[in-house]
C-alpha positions as CSV (number, residue, x, y, z in Angstrom):
1,M,92.5,131.8,78.0
2,R,95.0,134.3,77.5
3,W,92.3,137.0,78.2
4,I,91.2,135.0,81.1
5,F,94.7,135.1,82.7
6,F,95.5,138.5,82.0
7,V,92.6,139.7,83.6
8,S,92.8,137.5,86.6
9,R,96.3,138.5,87.2
10,R,95.5,142.1,86.9
11,F,92.8,141.7,89.5
12,A,95.4,139.6,91.7
13,N,97.8,142.6,91.4
14,V,95.2,145.1,92.6
15,D,94.1,142.8,95.5
16,R,97.7,142.2,96.8
17,S,96.7,144.5,99.8
18,G,93.5,144.8,101.8
19,R,90.7,142.6,102.9
20,S,90.7,140.5,99.7
21,A,94.4,139.6,100.0
22,V,94.2,138.7,103.5
23,T,91.1,136.4,102.8
24,S,92.9,134.8,99.9
25,R,95.9,134.1,102.1
26,L,93.9,132.7,104.9
27,A,92.0,130.6,102.5
28,S,95.3,129.1,101.1
29,L,96.6,128.8,104.6
30,G,93.6,126.8,105.6
31,I,93.8,124.4,102.8
32,C,97.7,123.9,103.5
33,F,97.1,123.1,107.0
34,G,94.0,120.7,106.1
35,V,96.2,118.9,103.6
36,M,99.3,118.8,105.9
37,T,97.4,117.5,108.9
38,L,95.5,114.8,107.0
39,V,98.6,113.6,105.2
40,V,100.4,113.2,108.4
41,V,97.3,111.7,110.2
42,L,96.8,109.2,107.5
43,S,100.4,108.1,107.2
44,V,100.7,107.6,111.0
45,M,97.5,105.6,111.2
46,N,98.5,103.6,108.0
47,G,101.7,102.8,109.9
48,F,99.8,101.4,112.8
49,Q,97.1,99.5,110.6
50,L,99.6,98.1,108.0
51,G,101.8,96.9,110.7
52,F,99.0,94.9,112.1
53,I,98.0,93.8,108.7
54,D,101.3,92.7,107.4
55,A,101.9,90.6,110.8
56,I,98.6,88.9,110.4
57,M,98.8,88.2,106.8
58,E,102.5,87.0,106.5
59,I,102.5,84.9,110.0
60,S,98.9,84.3,111.2
61,S,96.2,84.0,108.5
62,Y,97.9,83.9,105.1
63,H,96.0,85.4,102.0
64,V,94.2,82.2,101.3
65,R,93.9,79.0,103.5
66,V,93.3,75.6,102.1
67,T,92.2,72.5,104.0
68,G,91.0,69.0,103.2
69,I,94.2,68.0,101.2
70,G,94.8,64.2,101.5
71,P,98.0,62.4,102.1
72,G,98.7,61.8,98.4
73,Q,97.5,65.3,97.2
74,S,100.3,67.5,98.8
75,A,102.8,67.0,95.8
76,G,100.3,67.7,93.3
77,F,98.8,70.8,95.0
78,E,102.1,72.4,95.6
79,A,103.0,71.7,91.7
80,F,99.6,73.3,90.9
81,C,100.7,76.3,93.1
82,R,103.9,76.6,91.3
83,T,102.2,77.2,88.0
84,M,100.1,80.1,89.3
85,P,102.0,83.4,88.8
86,E,99.6,84.8,91.4
87,I,100.8,82.8,94.2
88,R,104.1,83.9,95.9
89,S,104.4,81.0,98.2
90,A,102.5,78.1,99.4
91,E,103.5,76.3,102.9
92,P,102.0,73.3,104.7
93,F,101.3,73.6,108.3
94,Y,99.7,72.1,111.3
95,E,98.2,74.1,114.4
96,A,96.8,73.0,117.7
97,Q,95.7,74.8,120.9
98,G,98.1,74.1,123.8
99,L,98.8,74.8,127.4
100,V,102.5,75.8,127.9
101,V,104.3,75.5,131.0
102,G,107.6,77.6,131.5
103,A,109.9,78.4,134.3
104,D,108.5,78.3,137.8
105,A,105.4,76.5,136.6
106,R,104.1,79.6,134.8
107,Q,101.3,78.7,132.4
108,S,99.9,80.2,129.4
109,A,97.5,79.2,126.5
110,A,99.1,79.4,123.1
111,L,98.4,78.4,119.6
112,V,101.2,75.9,118.6
113,R,101.8,76.0,114.9
114,A,103.9,73.2,113.2
115,V,105.6,74.6,109.9
116,P,108.5,73.6,107.7
117,S,112.0,74.2,109.0
118,D,113.2,76.1,106.1
119,I,110.1,78.5,106.0
120,C,112.4,81.5,106.6
121,S,114.3,80.9,103.5
122,A,111.4,79.9,101.5
123,D,109.0,82.7,102.6
124,A,110.8,86.1,102.7
125,G,107.6,87.8,103.9
126,F,107.5,85.6,107.0
127,A,111.1,86.1,107.9
128,R,110.8,89.7,107.6
129,E,107.6,90.2,109.8
130,L,108.6,87.6,112.3
131,G,111.6,89.9,113.6
132,M,113.8,87.7,115.6
133,R,114.7,89.5,119.1
134,N,116.7,86.7,120.5
135,G,118.1,83.5,119.1
136,R,117.3,82.1,115.6
137,F,114.3,80.7,114.0
138,D,116.1,77.2,114.1
139,L,113.6,74.2,113.8
140,S,116.2,71.7,112.7
141,R,116.0,69.8,115.9
142,P,112.7,68.0,116.7
143,D,112.6,69.7,120.3
144,S,113.2,73.2,119.2
145,I,110.5,75.8,119.8
146,V,110.2,79.5,118.8
147,L,108.1,81.7,121.0
148,G,106.5,85.2,120.6
149,S,108.1,87.8,123.0
150,G,104.8,88.3,125.0
151,L,104.5,84.5,125.6
152,A,108.0,84.2,126.4
153,G,107.7,87.0,129.1
154,T,104.6,85.4,130.6
155,L,106.3,82.0,130.8
156,G,109.4,83.6,132.3
157,V,111.7,81.9,129.7
158,H,114.6,82.8,127.3
159,T,116.7,81.5,124.7
160,G,118.0,78.1,126.0
161,S,115.1,77.5,128.5
162,F,112.8,74.4,128.4
163,I,109.1,74.4,128.3
164,S,106.5,71.8,128.4
165,L,103.4,71.5,126.1
166,L,101.3,70.3,129.0
167,A,98.0,70.1,127.2
168,L,97.6,70.0,123.6
169,S,94.5,69.5,121.4
170,G,94.8,66.9,118.5
171,G,93.4,63.5,117.6
172,S,92.1,60.9,119.5
173,D,95.5,59.1,119.0
174,V,97.3,61.6,121.2
175,E,97.2,62.4,124.8
176,L,95.6,65.5,125.8
177,L,97.8,65.9,128.9
178,S,101.3,64.7,129.1
179,D,104.5,65.6,130.8
180,D,106.6,64.1,128.0
181,R,106.4,67.0,125.4
182,I,109.5,69.0,126.3
183,F,111.0,71.6,123.9
184,R,114.0,73.9,124.0
185,V,113.5,77.5,123.2
186,A,115.4,78.3,120.1
187,G,114.5,81.8,119.5
188,I,112.0,84.4,120.5
189,F,110.3,86.8,118.0
190,H,108.5,90.1,118.0
191,T,106.1,91.3,115.3
192,G,103.9,94.2,114.9
193,Y,100.8,92.6,116.4
194,A,100.6,92.0,120.0
195,D,98.4,89.1,119.9
196,I,100.9,87.0,117.7
197,N,103.5,88.0,120.2
198,S,101.4,86.7,123.1
199,G,99.9,83.6,121.8
200,Y,101.9,82.1,119.2
201,A,104.6,79.3,119.2
202,F,106.3,77.6,116.3
203,V,107.8,73.9,116.1
204,S,108.7,71.9,113.2
205,L,106.6,70.2,110.7
206,E,107.8,66.7,112.0
207,A,107.3,67.6,115.6
208,G,103.7,68.7,114.6
209,Q,103.2,65.3,112.9
210,K,104.4,63.3,116.0
211,Y,102.7,65.4,118.7
212,F,99.4,66.5,117.1
213,G,98.5,63.1,116.0
214,K,97.7,61.4,112.7
215,Q,94.2,63.1,112.5
216,A,95.5,66.5,112.7
217,R,94.4,68.5,109.7
218,L,97.0,69.5,107.2
219,L,96.5,73.2,106.0
220,Y,98.1,75.2,103.2
221,G,98.8,78.7,103.6
222,L,99.0,80.7,100.3
223,K,100.6,84.2,100.0
224,L,99.7,86.1,96.9
225,R,101.6,88.7,95.0
226,N,98.4,90.8,95.2
227,S,96.2,90.6,98.2
228,S,93.2,91.7,96.2
229,G,93.4,88.7,93.8
230,D,92.2,86.3,96.2
231,G,89.1,85.6,94.2
232,T,90.8,84.6,91.3
233,V,93.1,82.2,93.2
234,I,90.2,80.7,95.1
235,A,88.2,80.0,91.9
236,A,91.2,78.2,90.3
237,V,92.0,76.1,93.4
238,K,88.2,75.0,93.6
239,H,88.0,74.3,89.9
240,A,91.5,72.2,90.1
241,F,90.7,70.5,93.3
242,P,86.9,70.5,93.9
243,G,87.0,68.6,97.3
244,L,89.1,71.2,99.1
245,S,87.9,73.8,101.5
246,V,89.3,77.4,100.7
247,E,89.1,80.5,102.9
248,S,90.0,84.0,102.0
249,W,91.8,86.3,104.4
250,R,88.6,88.6,103.9
251,S,86.4,86.0,105.8
252,Y,89.2,84.8,108.2
253,N,89.8,88.2,109.8
254,R,86.3,89.7,109.0
255,S,85.8,91.6,112.4
256,F,89.3,92.9,112.7
257,F,89.5,94.2,109.2
258,G,86.1,95.4,109.4
259,A,86.8,97.6,112.4
260,L,90.1,98.9,110.6
261,H,87.8,99.7,107.6
262,V,85.4,101.7,109.6
263,E,88.3,103.4,111.2
264,K,89.5,104.4,107.9
265,D,86.1,105.5,106.6
266,M,86.0,107.9,109.4
267,L,89.2,109.6,108.7
268,M,87.9,109.9,105.2
269,L,84.8,111.6,106.3
270,L,87.1,113.8,108.4
271,V,88.8,114.8,105.2
272,C,85.4,115.8,103.8
273,L,84.5,117.9,106.9
274,I,87.8,119.8,106.8
275,F,87.5,120.7,103.4
276,V,83.9,121.7,103.8
277,V,84.8,124.1,106.3
278,V,87.7,125.6,104.0
279,C,85.3,125.7,101.2
280,I,82.7,127.8,103.1
281,N,85.4,130.1,103.8
282,I,86.6,130.5,100.3
283,F,82.9,131.0,99.2
284,N,82.4,133.8,101.4
285,G,85.4,135.5,100.5
286,M,84.8,134.9,96.8
287,R,81.1,136.3,97.1
288,R,82.6,139.5,98.5
289,L,85.3,139.8,95.9
290,V,82.5,139.3,93.2
291,Y,80.5,142.0,94.8
292,E,83.4,144.5,95.2
293,R,84.3,143.8,91.4
294,Q,80.8,144.7,90.2
295,P,82.0,147.9,88.2
296,E,84.8,146.0,86.6
297,I,82.5,143.0,85.7
298,S,80.0,145.4,84.0
299,I,82.7,147.3,81.9
300,L,84.0,143.7,80.9
301,S,80.6,142.7,79.8
302,A,79.9,145.9,78.2
303,V,83.2,145.5,76.0
304,G,82.0,142.0,75.0
305,G,83.0,139.6,77.7
306,R,80.6,136.9,78.0
307,S,79.3,135.7,81.3
308,R,81.2,132.3,81.1
309,L,84.3,134.0,80.5
310,I,84.0,136.5,83.3
311,Q,83.0,133.6,85.6
312,S,86.2,131.8,84.6
313,I,88.3,134.7,86.0
314,F,87.0,134.1,89.5
315,I,87.2,130.2,89.0
316,L,90.9,130.6,88.1
317,R,91.4,132.6,91.2
318,G,89.9,130.1,93.4
319,F,91.9,127.3,91.4
320,L,95.0,129.3,92.1
321,T,94.1,129.7,95.8
322,G,93.7,125.9,96.0
323,I,97.2,125.3,94.3
324,Y,98.9,127.8,96.6
325,G,97.6,125.9,99.6
326,A,97.5,122.4,98.6
327,V,101.2,122.1,97.0
328,P,102.8,123.7,100.3
329,G,100.6,121.5,102.4
330,L,101.5,118.2,100.7
331,A,105.2,119.2,100.8
332,F,105.0,119.8,104.6
333,G,102.9,116.8,105.0
334,L,105.2,114.3,103.3
335,L,108.4,115.9,105.0
336,L,106.6,115.5,108.5
337,S,105.6,111.9,107.6
338,V,109.1,110.8,106.7
339,Q,110.4,112.5,109.9
340,M,107.7,111.4,112.2
341,N,110.2,109.4,114.6
342,H,112.0,112.6,115.1
343,V,108.7,114.5,115.3
344,F,107.8,112.3,118.3
345,S,111.1,112.1,119.9
346,F,111.3,115.9,119.7
347,T,107.6,116.0,121.5
348,A,108.5,113.6,124.3
349,Q,111.7,115.7,125.1
350,F,109.7,119.1,124.7
351,L,107.0,117.9,127.1
352,Y,109.5,116.3,129.5
353,W,111.4,119.6,129.9
354,I,108.1,121.7,130.2
355,Q,106.8,119.3,132.9
356,Y,110.2,119.3,134.5
357,F,110.3,123.0,134.6
358,F,107.0,123.5,136.1
359,T,107.8,120.8,138.7
360,M,111.0,122.6,139.7
361,L,109.1,125.8,140.3
362,T,106.2,124.2,142.2
363,A,107.6,121.0,143.9
364,P,111.4,120.6,143.4
365,A,111.5,117.5,145.6
366,Q,109.1,115.8,143.0
367,A,111.4,116.6,140.0
368,V,113.4,113.3,140.2
369,Y,110.3,111.4,139.3
370,V,109.5,113.3,136.2
371,R,109.9,110.8,133.3
372,E,109.4,110.9,129.4
373,N,106.0,109.8,128.3
374,P,106.8,106.2,126.8
375,M,103.9,106.3,124.5
376,Y,105.6,109.0,122.4
377,L,108.8,106.8,122.2
378,L,106.7,103.9,121.2
379,Y,105.0,106.0,118.4
380,A,108.5,107.0,117.2
381,R,109.3,103.5,116.4
382,I,106.2,102.9,114.2
383,P,107.1,104.0,110.5
384,A,104.6,106.0,108.6
385,R,103.3,104.4,105.7
386,I,102.7,106.9,102.8
387,I,100.1,105.5,100.3
388,P,100.3,107.6,97.2
389,G,96.6,107.2,96.2
390,E,95.4,108.6,99.4
391,V,97.9,111.4,99.5
392,L,96.8,112.2,95.8
393,F,93.2,112.2,96.9
394,I,93.6,114.5,99.8
395,T,95.6,116.9,97.8
396,V,93.2,116.9,94.9
397,S,90.4,117.3,97.4
398,G,91.9,120.5,98.8
399,I,92.1,122.0,95.2
400,L,88.6,121.0,94.2
401,S,87.2,122.4,97.3
402,A,88.5,125.9,96.4
403,L,87.5,125.3,92.8
404,A,84.1,124.3,93.9
405,A,83.7,127.5,96.1
406,S,84.9,129.8,93.5
407,W,82.3,128.4,90.9
408,L,79.4,128.6,93.6
409,A,80.4,132.2,94.4
410,S,80.6,133.4,90.8
411,R,77.5,131.7,89.4
412,D,75.6,134.8,89.5
413,V,78.3,137.1,88.4
414,L,76.1,139.3,86.1
415,K,73.1,139.3,88.4
416,M,72.9,143.1,88.1
417,T,72.4,144.5,84.6
418,V,75.3,146.7,83.2
419,A,73.1,149.5,82.9
420,E,72.2,149.3,86.7
421,V,75.8,149.2,87.7
422,L,77.0,151.8,85.5
423,H,74.0,154.0,86.5
424,D,75.0,153.6,90.1
425,E,78.5,154.6,89.2
């Protein structure tokens, strides 16, 4: 190994100027930009996706849903959940479809969910993702209701307003249409998922039992410490309570999570395509380097250097090319991901001034109508999510692409015999 490092360093010292140096720098620069771009893109996309997923898991679907629990089974089921370390929380709830009427007779369909009044203190994830915008999540009064921000905007109501659940699905013992279900808006929440904001309302568990009817199904939402452990929990619940129906988050949101999975797979394909292009560039440069170094290679072979050792010299060059590109690319990518809110804010300001400048040159009277692009400001509020496993995969892929290209380019390092090369010299 000392001999390989020594010869590789001597080759590198000689190649610091000329075409070989330019090719090596461009290859490292390509890996650097590839790693940086992919780290930033994946981090921003994870911010979008995980914002949706967290809101759905913590507020809407839970990790595991359990139905079919009878009136006398609730205490036993909750005690069973407390004995399982995989389960973080288990909350009962009812839900029904309703037609909500707000100010000026504005109407909107909504999913009305009845939850325990102390759910925010018992379930930290629910409280975190709910994001109260106005008022409080206070369901201590039987006529209190908490609305999503989109639903409140559609109804034209605010904290303290009164709304009516005009139509409400339920059992045969409740009226489908009634003007008596009057609720006071105790708070307005805003999550990372627009469908929840525009279609969800929460009332107390007691109000659900009263208005949804005795035939309403009692459901339990289980939240796990590890979302991938749903199979173990489902098997344990079915074994302990054979008559219950248990559904995982994987099947409950199959279409939505399937779309996100396809989106992530396409990004992974993009990772491969970018590094394939970089690999071809390094391969071509390394092939030329091997050809230019035929006299030195022959001399090394003549003094006893084996083919594999000589090939290792060029593989080491490719490995260092990958390191010199991937490590700075990783650093810049992480830096941009952490500061992504400032990047989008700067981009919004920069494009605004560019547009304002050219508008002043061409149509000064229209300059007062130039505004910043609100989409950039929206993106700036979405935090990037850095997943260590994905970042490591991208970085290692950048290094391995250079390593593979160097190995392929130097496979026939002694294609010409030593005598042929020395004779030509």
